C-alpha positions in Angstrom: 106.6 53.1 148.1 103.0 52.1 147.7 100.5 52.4 150.4 100.1 48.6 150.5 103.9 48.1 151.0 103.9 50.7 153.7 100.8 49.3 155.4 102.2 45.7 155.5 105.6 46.8 156.6 104.1 48.8 159.5 101.8 45.9 160.5 104.7 43.4 160.5 107.6 45.4 161.7 106.4 48.7 163.1 105.5 49.4 166.7 101.9 48.3 167.3 99.6 50.4 169.5 98.6 48.4 172.6 94.9 48.7 171.8 95.1 48.5 168.0 94.7 45.0 166.4 94.9 44.6 162.7 92.0 43.4 160.6 92.8 40.2 158.6 91.1 41.6 155.5 93.5 44.6 155.5 96.6 42.4 155.9 95.5 40.1 153.1 94.6 42.9 150.8 98.0 44.6 151.3 99.8 41.3 150.9 98.0 40.5 147.6 98.8 44.0 146.3 102.4 43.6 147.2 102.6 40.1 145.6 100.9 41.3 142.4 103.5 44.0 141.8 106.8 42.4 140.9 109.3 45.1 141.9 112.5 45.4 143.9 110.4 46.8 146.8 107.9 43.9 146.7 110.7 41.3 146.5 112.5 42.9 149.5 109.3 43.0 151.6 108.3 39.5 150.8 111.9 38.3 151.6 111.7 40.1 154.9 108.5 38.3 155.7 110.5 35.1 155.4 113.8 36.1 156.9 113.0 38.9 159.4 109.5 38.6 160.7 109.4 36.6 163.9 106.4 38.2 165.5 102.9 37.1 166.2 99.9 38.8 164.6 97.2 39.4 167.1 94.2 40.1 165.0 91.0 41.9 165.7 89.0 39.2 167.5 85.6 39.9 165.9 86.8 38.5 162.6 87.5 35.0 163.8 90.3 32.8 162.5 91.3 33.7 158.9 92.4 30.2 157.9 93.4 26.8 159.3 97.0 28.0 159.2 98.2 30.6 161.7 98.1 34.1 160.1 101.9 34.4 160.2 102.4 31.1 158.3 99.7 32.1 155.8 101.7 35.3 155.1 104.9 33.3 154.8 103.3 30.8 152.4 102.2 33.6 150.1 105.7 35.0 150.2 107.2 31.6 149.5 104.9 30.9 146.5 105.3 34.4 145.1 109.1 34.5 145.3 109.5 31.0 144.0 107.3 31.9 141.0 109.2 35.1 140.3 112.8 33.8 140.6 113.4 30.6 142.5 117.2 30.6 142.2 117.4 34.1 143.5 115.2 33.5 146.5 116.1 29.9 147.4 118.1 31.0 150.4 115.1 32.8 151.9 112.7 29.8 151.3 115.0 27.0 152.3 114.8 27.5 156.1 111.0 27.0 155.9 111.4 23.8 153.9 113.1 21.8 156.7 111.9 18.2 156.4 111.4 18.1 160.2 108.6 20.7 159.8 105.3 18.8 159.7 103.1 21.7 158.9 101.5 23.2 155.8 104.1 26.0 155.5 106.9 23.4 155.4 105.1 21.4 152.8 104.5 24.5 150.6 108.1 25.5 150.9 109.3 22.0 150.0 107.0 21.9 146.9 108.3 25.4 145.9 111.9 24.2 146.0 111.1 21.0 144.1 109.9 22.9 141.0 
């Protein structure tokens, strides 16, 4: 397991310290490292971002908002795009719930585009 995989897994699914808020740059760095490494571990972690992560990321406030999209949706959008590029038929089931036409948000649009490829 790489340090990036471990770091991202801990941030998303591990118990968070009450006074510890993650830094957006660290989350994005870990996510890009995971997404750049096509492996079973990366696929499993990116799928879990789509299927298992239901939490909210409370970021270090001094960094401001990282993007127009909520941080959780930005992580999901990277997971959707990466998994679709790697093997869409294999990951369609994980992407499909995010592509609901009733979703009128950027993540829904990204997921629908990924499935239309």
